[in-house]
C-alpha positions, 0 to 999 in steps of 0.5 A: 892197780893193786896196793903192791903195784902202787908201792912198787911205783912209789919205790921207783919214783923215790929211787929216780928222785934220789939218784937225780938229787944226788947227781944235782948235789954232786954237780953243785958241790963240784961247781963250788969246789972249782970256785974255791980253787979259783979263790972266789969262795972261802974254804969255810964256805965250801965246807958249809956247802958240802955239809949242807949237801951231804947231810940231807943226801945221807939221810935221804939214802938211809930213808930210802933203804929204810922205807923205799916207798915212803914219803919222808925222803922227799921232805928231807930232800926238799928241806935240804935243797931249799936250805942250800938254795937259799944260802947260795942265793943270798951269798951269790956273786952272780944274778943267775943263782936263781936258776939253781932251783929249776933242776930240783923243781923238775926232780920233785915233779916226779912225785906229782904231789901238788902240795909238796911242789907248791911248798918248795916253789913258795920257798923258792919264790919268797927267797927270790923276792928277798934276794931282789929286795936286798939288791934293790936296797943295796942299789938305793944305798949306792945311788944315794951315796953317789948323789951325796958324792956328786953334790959336794 
């Protein structure tokens, strides 16, 4: 494989990753928009999610057209989605929010970049540990409050 073939392969991988990333962001935004219409999420929250999905998406598109085979696009997508994932994880009204990272991990597997994928996975894992810790502390507070209430 010569250098031109390698660059064309990187272009194609970046293109596929970008398309998948944009689809994932669109689905995520539409789901939060529905939550907003149902009244379970505030308009400010919906706008914040939109901005955090839109800005990295636009930057990723610009980076793709600036250098189709470059590496910068993957890092913008990774940081952008990680921020959105952590926000949604810690503000979730359901325990299934941890699944939001799974489609993104599938997308970044296109790059076959172990260091990059490991970095994203560590961010997700630390976020999940933080979320579980938060839930455990909240549960302990509820249990102590309940015990105090029962002892009176």
